[in-house]
FIKOLZA-1660 file (N, C-alpha, C; in steps of 0.1 Angstrom, whole numbers, plus 5000, padded with zeros to 4 digits):
% residues 119
   i   px   py   pz ch aa at
   1 5081 4960 5162  A  V  N
   1 5071 4958 5151  A  V CA
   1 5079 4958 5137  A  V  C
   2 5076 4949 5129  A  Q  N
   2 5081 4949 5115  A  Q CA
   2 5070 4947 5105  A  Q  C
   3 5072 4954 5094  A  L  N
   3 5063 4953 5083  A  L CA
   3 5070 4948 5071  A  L  C
   4 5064 4939 5064  A  Q  N
   4 5071 4933 5052  A  Q CA
   4 5061 4934 5040  A  Q  C
   5 5066 4942 5030  A  A  N
   5 5058 4943 5018  A  A CA
   5 5064 4933 5008  A  A  C
   6 5055 4927 5000  A  S  N
   6 5059 4917 4990  A  S CA
   6 5050 4918 4978  A  S  C
   7 5054 4911 4967  A  G  N
   7 5046 4910 4956  A  G CA
   7 5050 4919 4944  A  G  C
   8 5060 4928 4946  A  G  N
   8 5064 4936 4936  A  G CA
   8 5071 4928 4925  A  G  C
   9 5074 4935 4914  A  G  N
   9 5081 4929 4903  A  G CA
   9 5079 4937 4890  A  G  C
  10 5081 4931 4879  A  S  N
  10 5080 4938 4866  A  S CA
  10 5067 4934 4859  A  S  C
  11 5061 4944 4853  A  A  N
  11 5049 4941 4845  A  A CA
  11 5048 4950 4833  A  A  C
  12 5041 4946 4823  A  Q  N
  12 5039 4954 4811  A  Q CA
  12 5027 4964 4814  A  Q  C
  13 5027 4975 4807  A  A  N
  13 5016 4984 4808  A  A CA
  13 5003 4977 4805  A  A  C
  14 4993 4980 4814  A  G  N
  14 4981 4973 4812  A  G CA
  14 4980 4960 4821  A  G  C
  15 4991 4956 4826  A  G  N
  15 4991 4944 4834  A  G CA
  15 4987 4946 4849  A  G  C
  16 4988 4936 4857  A  S  N
  16 4984 4936 4871  A  S CA
  16 4995 4930 4880  A  S  C
  17 4995 4935 4892  A  L  N
  17 5003 4930 4903  A  L CA
  17 4995 4931 4916  A  L  C
  18 4998 4922 4925  A  R  N
  18 4991 4923 4938  A  R CA
  18 5002 4923 4949  A  R  C
  19 5002 4934 4957  A  L  N
  19 5011 4935 4968  A  L CA
  19 5005 4931 4981  A  L  C
  20 5013 4926 4990  A  S  N
  20 5009 4921 5003  A  S CA
  20 5017 4928 5013  A  S  C
  21 5011 4931 5025  A  C  N
  21 5018 4937 5036  A  C CA
  21 5015 4929 5049  A  C  C
  22 5025 4924 5055  A  E  N
  22 5023 4916 5068  A  E CA
  22 5029 4924 5079  A  E  C
  23 5023 4924 5090  A  V  N
  23 5028 4930 5102  A  V CA
  23 5032 4920 5112  A  V  C
  24 5045 4921 5116  A  F  N
  24 5050 4911 5126  A  F CA
  24 5054 4917 5139  A  F  C
  25 5052 4910 5150  A  G  N
  25 5057 4914 5162  A  G CA
  25 5047 4923 5170  A  G  C
  26 5035 4923 5166  A  S  N
  26 5025 4931 5173  A  S CA
  26 5012 4924 5175  A  S  C
  27 5007 4923 5187  A  P  N
  27 4994 4917 5189  A  P CA
  27 4982 4926 5185  A  P  C
  28 4985 4939 5183  A  N  N
  28 4975 4948 5180  A  N CA
  28 4971 4948 5166  A  N  C
  29 4958 4951 5163  A  I  N
  29 4953 4953 5150  A  I CA
  29 4954 4968 5147  A  I  C
  30 4961 4972 5138  A  Y  N
  30 4963 4986 5135  A  Y CA
  30 4950 4992 5128  A  Y  C
  31 4946 5003 5133  A  S  N
  31 4933 5008 5128  A  S CA
  31 4934 5015 5114  A  S  C
  32 4947 5017 5110  A  L  N
  32 4949 5023 5096  A  L CA
  32 4960 5015 5090  A  L  C
  33 4958 5010 5078  A  M  N
  33 4968 5004 5069  A  M CA
  33 4969 5012 5057  A  M  C
  34 4981 5016 5053  A  S  N
  34 4983 5025 5041  A  S CA
  34 4994 5019 5032  A  S  C
  35 4992 5023 5019  A  W  N
  35 5003 5020 5009  A  W CA
  35 5008 5034 5004  A  W  C
  36 5021 5035 5004  A  Y  N
  36 5027 5047 4998  A  Y CA
  36 5037 5042 4987  A  Y  C
  37 5041 5052 4979  A  R  N
  37 5051 5048 4969  A  R CA
  37 5061 5060 4967  A  R  C
  38 5073 5056 4963  A  Q  N
  38 5083 5067 4960  A  Q CA
  38 5091 5063 4948  A  Q  C
  39 5091 5072 4938  A  S  N
  39 5099 5070 4926  A  S CA
  39 5111 5079 4927  A  S  C
  40 5121 5077 4919  A  P  N
  40 5134 5085 4920  A  P CA
  40 5131 5099 4918  A  P  C
  41 5137 5107 4927  A  G  N
  41 5135 5122 4926  A  G CA
  41 5122 5127 4931  A  G  C
  42 5114 5119 4936  A  R  N
  42 5101 5124 4941  A  R CA
  42 5099 5120 4955  A  R  C
  43 5090 5127 4962  A  E  N
  43 5087 5124 4976  A  E CA
  43 5078 5112 4977  A  E  C
  44 5078 5106 4988  A  R  N
  44 5069 5095 4991  A  R CA
  44 5055 5100 4991  A  R  C
  45 5046 5093 4984  A  E  N
  45 5032 5098 4982  A  E CA
  45 5022 5087 4986  A  E  C
  46 5011 5091 4991  A  L  N
  46 5001 5082 4995  A  L CA
  46 4995 5075 4982  A  L  C
  47 4993 5062 4982  A  V  N
  47 4986 5055 4972  A  V CA
  47 4971 5053 4976  A  V  C
  48 4970 5046 4988  A  A  N
  48 4957 5043 4993  A  A CA
  48 4958 5040 5007  A  A  C
  49 4947 5042 5015  A  D  N
  49 4947 5037 5028  A  D CA
  49 4933 5032 5032  A  D  C
  50 4933 5023 5042  A  I  N
  50 4920 5017 5046  A  I CA
  50 4920 5016 5062  A  I  C
  51 4909 5020 5067  A  T  N
  51 4907 5019 5082  A  T CA
  51 4902 5005 5086  A  T  C
  52 4902 5003 5099  A  Y  N
  52 4898 4990 5104  A  Y CA
  52 4883 4987 5100  A  Y  C
  53 4875 4998 5099  A  R  N
  53 4861 4996 5095  A  R CA
  53 4859 4995 5080  A  R  C
  54 4870 4996 5072  A  G  N
  54 4869 4995 5058  A  G CA
  54 4867 5008 5050  A  G  C
  55 4869 5019 5057  A  E  N
  55 4868 5032 5050  A  E CA
  55 4881 5034 5042  A  E  C
  56 4879 5038 5029  A  I  N
  56 4891 5038 5020  A  I CA
  56 4893 5051 5013  A  I  C
  57 4905 5055 5012  A  D  N
  57 4909 5067 5004  A  D CA
  57 4919 5063 4993  A  D  C
  58 4917 5068 4981  A  Y  N
  58 4927 5065 4971  A  Y CA
  58 4933 5079 4966  A  Y  C
  59 4945 5078 4961  A  A  N
  59 4951 5090 4954  A  A CA
  59 4944 5090 4940  A  A  C
  60 4943 5102 4936  A  D  N
  60 4936 5104 4923  A  D CA
  60 4942 5096 4911  A  D  C
  61 4955 5095 4910  A  P  N
  61 4961 5088 4899  A  P CA
  61 4958 5073 4898  A  P  C
  62 4954 5067 4910  A  V  N
  62 4952 5053 4910  A  V CA
  62 4937 5049 4911  A  V  C
  63 4928 5059 4912  A  K  N
  63 4914 5056 4914  A  K CA
  63 4909 5048 4902  A  K  C
  64 4901 5038 4904  A  G  N
  64 4896 5030 4894  A  G CA
  64 4905 5019 4889  A  G  C
  65 4918 5019 4893  A  R  N
  65 4927 5009 4888  A  R CA
  65 4933 5001 4900  A  R  C
  66 4934 5007 4911  A  F  N
  66 4940 5000 4923  A  F CA
  66 4929 4997 4933  A  F  C
  67 4930 4986 4940  A  T  N
  67 4921 4983 4951  A  T CA
  67 4928 4979 4963  A  T  C
  68 4926 4985 4974  A  I  N
  68 4932 4982 4987  A  I CA
  68 4922 4974 4995  A  I  C
  69 4927 4964 5003  A  S  N
  69 4919 4956 5011  A  S CA
  69 4928 4952 5023  A  S  C
  70 4921 4946 5033  A  R  N
  70 4929 4942 5045  A  R CA
  70 4922 4930 5051  A  R  C
  71 4929 4922 5059  A  D  N
  71 4924 4911 5067  A  D CA
  71 4927 4914 5081  A  D  C
  72 4917 4918 5088  A  N  N
  72 4919 4922 5102  A  N CA
  72 4923 4911 5111  A  N  C
  73 4920 4899 5107  A  T  N
  73 4923 4887 5116  A  T CA
  73 4938 4884 5115  A  T  C
  74 4944 4888 5104  A  K  N
  74 4958 4885 5102  A  K CA
  74 4967 4897 5102  A  K  C
  75 4962 4909 5104  A  N  N
  75 4970 4921 5105  A  N CA
  75 4977 4923 5091  A  N  C
  76 4970 4921 5080  A  E  N
  76 4976 4922 5067  A  E CA
  76 4968 4931 5059  A  E  C
  77 4975 4937 5049  A  A  N
  77 4969 4946 5039  A  A CA
  77 4974 4942 5025  A  A  C
  78 4965 4945 5015  A  Y  N
  78 4968 4941 5002  A  Y CA
  78 4966 4953 4992  A  Y  C
  79 4973 4953 4981  A  L  N
  79 4970 4963 4971  A  L CA
  79 4970 4956 4957  A  L  C
  80 4958 4955 4952  A  Q  N
  80 4956 4949 4938  A  Q CA
  80 4957 4960 4928  A  Q  C
  81 4967 4959 4920  A  M  N
  81 4970 4970 4910  A  M CA
  81 4967 4964 4896  A  M  C
  82 4958 4971 4889  A  S  N
  82 4954 4967 4876  A  S CA
  82 4956 4979 4866  A  S  C
  83 4956 4975 4853  A  D  N
  83 4958 4986 4843  A  D CA
  83 4971 4994 4846  A  D  C
  84 4981 4988 4849  A  L  N
  84 4994 4995 4853  A  L CA
  84 4999 5003 4842  A  L  C
  85 5005 5014 4847  A  K  N
  85 5011 5024 4837  A  K CA
  85 5026 5026 4841  A  K  C
  86 5034 5030 4831  A  P  N
  86 5048 5032 4834  A  P CA
  86 5050 5042 4846  A  P  C
  87 5041 5052 4848  A  E  N
  87 5042 5061 4859  A  E CA
  87 5039 5055 4872  A  E  C
  88 5035 5043 4873  A  D  N
  88 5033 5036 4885  A  D CA
  88 5046 5030 4890  A  D  C
  89 5056 5030 4882  A  T  N
  89 5069 5025 4886  A  T CA
  89 5074 5032 4899  A  T  C
  90 5077 5025 4909  A  A  N
  90 5081 5031 4922  A  A CA
  90 5084 5019 4932  A  A  C
  91 5090 5023 4943  A  V  N
  91 5091 5014 4954  A  V CA
  91 5079 5017 4963  A  V  C
  92 5071 5006 4965  A  Y  N
  92 5059 5007 4973  A  Y CA
  92 5062 5003 4987  A  Y  C
  93 5056 5011 4997  A  Y  N
  93 5058 5008 5011  A  Y CA
  93 5045 5007 5018  A  Y  C
  94 5044 4998 5028  A  C  N
  94 5032 4998 5036  A  C CA
  94 5035 5004 5049  A  C  C
  95 5024 5009 5055  A  N  N
  95 5025 5015 5068  A  N CA
  95 5013 5011 5077  A  N  C
  96 5016 5009 5090  A  A  N
  96 5006 5005 5100  A  A CA
  96 5004 5016 5109  A  A  C
  97 4993 5023 5109  A  G  N
  97 4991 5034 5118  A  G CA
  97 4978 5034 5125  A  G  C
  98 4974 5046 5129  A  C  N
  98 4962 5047 5137  A  C CA
  98 4952 5057 5131  A  C  C
  99 4939 5055 5133  A  Y  N
  99 4929 5064 5128  A  Y CA
  99 4919 5065 5139  A  Y  C
 100 4916 5078 5142  A  G  N
 100 4906 5081 5152  A  G CA
 100 4902 5095 5152  A  G  C
 101 4890 5098 5155  A  A  N
 101 4885 5112 5155  A  A CA
 101 4888 5119 5142  A  A  C
 102 4888 5112 5131  A  G  N
 102 4890 5118 5118  A  G CA
 102 4905 5121 5115  A  G  C
 103 4914 5117 5124  A  E  N
 103 4928 5120 5122  A  E CA
 103 4935 5107 5119  A  E  C
 104 4944 5108 5109  A  K  N
 104 4953 5096 5105  A  K CA
 104 4967 5099 5110  A  K  C
 105 4972 5089 5117  A  V  N
 105 4986 5090 5122  A  V CA
 105 4994 5078 5117  A  V  C
 106 5005 5081 5110  A  L  N
 106 5013 5070 5105  A  L CA
 106 5021 5063 5116  A  L  C
 107 5024 5051 5113  A  G  N
 107 5032 5043 5123  A  G CA
 107 5045 5038 5116  A  G  C
 108 5049 5026 5120  A  P  N
 108 5061 5020 5115  A  P CA
 108 5061 5018 5100  A  P  C
 109 5072 5019 5093  A  W  N
 109 5073 5016 5079  A  W CA
 109 5080 5003 5077  A  W  C
 110 5076 4996 5066  A  G  N
 110 5083 4984 5063  A  G CA
 110 5092 4986 5051  A  G  C
 111 5100 4976 5048  A  R  N
 111 5108 4977 5037  A  R CA
 111 5100 4976 5024  A  R  C
 112 5103 4984 5015  A  G  N
 112 5095 4985 5003  A  G CA
 112 5097 4974 4993  A  G  C
 113 5088 4974 4983  A  T  N
 113 5089 4964 4973  A  T CA
 113 5088 4971 4959  A  T  C
 114 5097 4968 4950  A  L  N
 114 5099 4976 4938  A  L CA
 114 5089 4971 4927  A  L  C
 115 5082 4980 4921  A  V  N
 115 5073 4977 4910  A  V CA
 115 5078 4985 4898  A  V  C
 116 5080 4977 4887  A  T  N
 116 5085 4983 4875  A  T CA
 116 5075 4980 4864  A  T  C
 117 5070 4991 4857  A  V  N
 117 5061 4989 4846  A  V CA
 117 5067 4994 4834  A  V  C
 118 5067 4986 4824  A  S  N
 118 5073 4990 4811  A  S CA
 118 5062 4992 4801  A  S  C
 119 5065 5001 4791  A  S  N
 119 5055 5004 4781  A  S CA
 119 5056 4994 4769  A  S  C
% end
């Protein structure tokens, strides 16, 4: 199984970017798709995740600015980022995992995509 994140790049503060995540090599639809990010000197942190049924969680710093979505027919997930801030600068990773009985389990990681926001 391979995951590929794309759509990163440079943006001005207040701008927008849309990230995409594709899952290759698996016929299964993952019940949990997540976006994480990691900036230099910091641990990887959850940005947002979405279950197969569309249940969504956002990290507090991105609430109201980022929107996660998924296409279950294509095993893809997306992250629409708006009103970007310099502190959003990081490498963004997607993850395909499992969700059941209230428990979230992470799966394979993909290569990240760099997002750089300038003030």
